[in-house]
C-alpha positions as CSV (number, residue, x, y, z in Angstrom):
1,M,5.5,-18.0,1.3
2,A,1.9,-18.0,2.7
3,S,-1.2,-17.8,0.7
4,A,-3.2,-14.5,0.6
5,T,-5.3,-13.4,3.6
6,A,-8.2,-11.4,2.5
7,I,-10.7,-9.9,5.2
8,P,-14.2,-9.5,4.1
9,S,-16.3,-6.2,4.2
10,R,-20.0,-6.0,5.5
11,R,-20.8,-3.5,3.5
12,T,-23.4,-3.2,0.8
13,R,-21.7,-5.3,-2.1
14,D,-24.0,-3.1,-4.9
15,A,-22.7,0.3,-3.4
16,A,-19.9,2.1,-4.7
17,G,-17.3,2.7,-1.7
18,V,-13.5,2.5,-1.5
19,A,-11.6,-0.6,-1.7
20,E,-8.1,-0.6,0.5
21,V,-5.5,-3.3,-0.5
22,Y,-2.7,-3.9,1.6
23,I,0.3,-5.8,0.5
24,G,2.5,-7.0,3.1
25,G,6.4,-7.5,3.0
26,A,8.7,-11.1,2.7
27,A,8.1,-11.5,6.5
28,D,4.7,-10.2,7.0
29,A,2.8,-13.5,7.3
30,Q,5.3,-14.3,10.1
31,S,5.6,-10.8,11.9
32,R,2.0,-9.7,11.0
33,I,2.8,-6.4,10.7
34,V,0.8,-5.4,8.0
35,T,-1.7,-8.1,8.7
36,S,-2.8,-6.9,12.2
37,Y,-3.0,-3.1,11.0
38,V,-5.6,-4.4,8.5
39,A,-7.6,-6.3,10.9
40,A,-7.7,-3.4,13.0
41,R,-8.5,-1.3,10.3
42,Q,-11.4,-3.4,8.8
43,G,-12.9,-3.6,12.7
44,A,-12.9,0.0,12.3
45,L,-14.6,0.3,9.1
46,S,-17.4,-2.3,10.1
47,R,-18.3,0.0,13.2
48,E,-18.5,3.2,10.9
49,G,-21.1,0.9,8.7
50,G,-19.8,2.7,5.2
51,R,-18.9,1.7,2.2
52,R,-15.4,0.4,2.8
53,S,-13.1,-2.7,2.6
54,A,-10.0,-3.5,3.7
55,A,-8.0,-6.7,2.7
56,W,-4.4,-7.8,3.3
57,F,-2.3,-10.1,0.3
58,S,1.1,-11.6,0.4
59,Y,3.7,-9.5,-1.7
60,S,3.9,-13.2,-3.5
61,N,0.2,-13.2,-4.6
62,F,0.2,-11.0,-7.3
63,R,-2.8,-12.8,-9.3
64,G,-4.9,-12.4,-6.0
65,V,-4.3,-8.9,-5.6
66,M,-5.4,-8.1,-9.1
67,A,-8.6,-10.3,-9.1
68,H,-9.5,-8.7,-5.9
69,C,-8.8,-5.2,-7.5
70,V,-10.6,-6.1,-10.8
71,D,-13.5,-7.3,-8.6
72,A,-13.5,-3.9,-6.9
73,A,-13.0,-1.9,-9.7
74,A,-16.2,-3.5,-11.7
75,R,-18.6,-2.6,-8.5
76,G,-17.2,0.9,-8.9
77,D,-15.4,1.2,-6.0
78,A,-12.2,3.7,-5.6
79,L,-8.9,1.6,-5.5
80,V,-6.1,2.4,-2.9
81,L,-3.0,0.3,-3.3
82,V,-0.5,0.3,-0.1
83,G,2.7,-1.7,0.1
84,H,5.0,-2.4,2.6
85,S,8.5,-3.0,1.9
86,W,8.3,-5.8,-1.1
87,G,4.8,-5.4,-1.1
88,S,5.4,-2.0,-2.8
89,D,6.8,-3.9,-5.6
90,T,3.6,-6.2,-5.9
91,A,1.6,-2.7,-5.7
92,L,3.4,-1.0,-8.7
93,K,2.9,-4.4,-10.7
94,V,-0.9,-4.5,-10.3
95,A,-1.1,-0.5,-10.5
96,H,0.5,-1.0,-14.0
97,R,-1.8,-3.9,-15.0
98,M,-5.4,-2.0,-13.9
99,P,-7.2,-0.4,-17.0
100,C,-9.1,1.9,-14.2
101,P,-7.6,4.5,-12.1
102,V,-5.8,3.8,-8.9
103,A,-7.0,6.7,-6.6
104,L,-4.1,6.5,-4.1
105,L,-0.4,4.2,-4.5
106,A,1.5,4.2,-1.4
107,G,4.8,2.8,-0.8
108,I,5.4,2.7,3.0
109,D,9.3,2.3,3.1
110,P,9.2,0.8,-0.4
111,V,12.2,-2.0,-1.3
112,A,12.3,-3.0,-5.1
113,R,12.7,-6.6,-5.8
114,N,15.7,-7.8,-7.5
115,G,16.7,-5.6,-10.4
116,R,13.2,-4.7,-10.6
117,V,14.3,-0.7,-10.8
118,L,15.7,-1.2,-14.1
119,T,12.0,-2.6,-15.9
120,R,9.1,-0.5,-16.7
121,V,7.2,-1.7,-13.8
122,S,9.4,0.4,-11.6
123,R,8.0,3.6,-13.3
124,R,4.9,5.5,-12.5
125,P,1.8,3.6,-13.7
126,Q,-0.3,5.8,-15.5
127,S,-3.3,4.6,-13.5
128,A,-2.2,6.1,-10.4
129,K,-3.8,9.5,-9.6
130,T,-1.2,9.9,-6.5
131,V,1.7,8.4,-5.3
132,V,3.0,8.8,-2.0
133,H,6.6,7.5,-0.5
134,V,6.9,7.1,3.2
135,D,10.7,6.8,4.1
136,A,11.9,5.4,7.1
137,R,15.5,7.1,8.6
138,P,15.4,5.9,12.0
139,R,17.7,7.8,14.5
140,R,19.0,4.2,15.6
141,L,18.9,1.0,13.3
142,D,17.3,-2.4,14.2
143,R,17.4,-5.7,12.5
144,S,14.7,-4.5,10.3
145,D,16.7,-1.6,8.8
146,V,19.6,-4.1,8.1
147,V,17.4,-6.4,6.1
148,K,15.8,-3.5,4.2
149,A,19.2,-1.9,3.2
150,M,20.0,-5.6,1.9
151,G,16.9,-5.5,0.2
152,V,17.8,-2.1,-1.3
153,V,21.1,-3.0,-2.5
154,M,19.8,-6.2,-4.3
155,G,17.1,-4.1,-5.8
156,L,19.3,-1.8,-7.1
157,G,17.6,1.1,-5.5
158,L,14.1,3.1,-5.3
159,A,11.8,2.5,-7.9
160,P,11.2,5.8,-9.8
161,A,7.8,5.6,-9.2
162,F,8.6,6.3,-5.2
163,R,11.6,8.4,-5.9
164,R,9.3,10.8,-8.0
165,A,6.2,10.5,-6.2
166,D,3.4,13.8,-5.5
167,L,4.1,13.4,-1.9
168,K,6.9,11.9,0.2
169,I,6.9,11.5,4.2
170,V,10.3,11.2,6.1
171,T,9.7,9.7,9.2
172,P,12.3,8.6,12.1
173,F,10.8,5.0,12.2
174,N,12.2,1.5,11.6
175,H,11.6,-0.1,8.7
176,W,9.2,-2.8,10.8
177,A,7.1,0.3,12.1
178,F,4.1,0.1,9.5
179,A,1.4,1.5,11.6
180,D,3.6,4.5,12.8
181,M,4.5,5.1,8.9
182,M,1.1,5.1,8.1
183,A,0.2,7.8,10.4
184,A,3.2,10.1,10.1
185,Q,2.5,13.3,8.8
186,D,4.2,15.9,6.5
187,A,4.5,19.8,7.2
188,T,0.7,20.2,6.3
189,D,-0.7,17.3,8.5
190,R,-1.0,15.0,5.5
191,S,-0.5,11.2,6.0
192,V,-1.4,8.4,4.4
193,A,-4.2,7.3,6.7
194,R,-5.8,10.6,6.5
195,M,-5.6,10.7,2.9
196,I,-7.4,7.3,2.9
197,D,-9.9,8.6,5.2
198,D,-10.5,11.5,3.1
199,L,-11.7,9.0,0.4
200,R,-15.1,9.1,2.0
201,T,-17.1,8.8,-1.2
202,P,-16.7,8.2,-4.7
203,A,-17.3,12.1,-5.3
204,N,-14.5,12.5,-3.1
205,R,-11.4,10.8,-4.3
206,V,-7.7,11.7,-3.9
207,G,-6.0,13.1,-7.2
């Protein structure tokens, strides 16, 4: 699997901010479903001139994600972990290892790695202040949903951390529709994208 690609921030390094970490699924290095979202996100953050960063990693690069998050935490940044498909499994594993709070942990149509739901890694991390589960329930299945269904069977179901999330958002989108699921709202107009945006300063964090 391709190595991680991190998109650097232009914000002041010595100022605490928000570190957004996006972890793509098994085919994201090829499909760029999450990668393209992060590239657009970083462009928007740069234009805002705020104290934020956005970075993309492959689900297979656990060490890279950990190193990035540890560095961000050392600067005092609020951490946001967003995992799509198998990326959610890596996000859970990282959150379990973080010694500091994770302001927001979001699984975007999460899929557990093989048998991982039977381990402690699938449980809610103590570090996670708020956990969100965005569920794709399309009206018409496509290839991405078939692949997801196979992954769910192999992974033995949904990780308990997301099964008992603080917020669940059910969407009519297909598994590949990452950007649409990020923007999908619940009955009170909450979305993962909006919750991340609401983390404007270290004093205003989710959870």
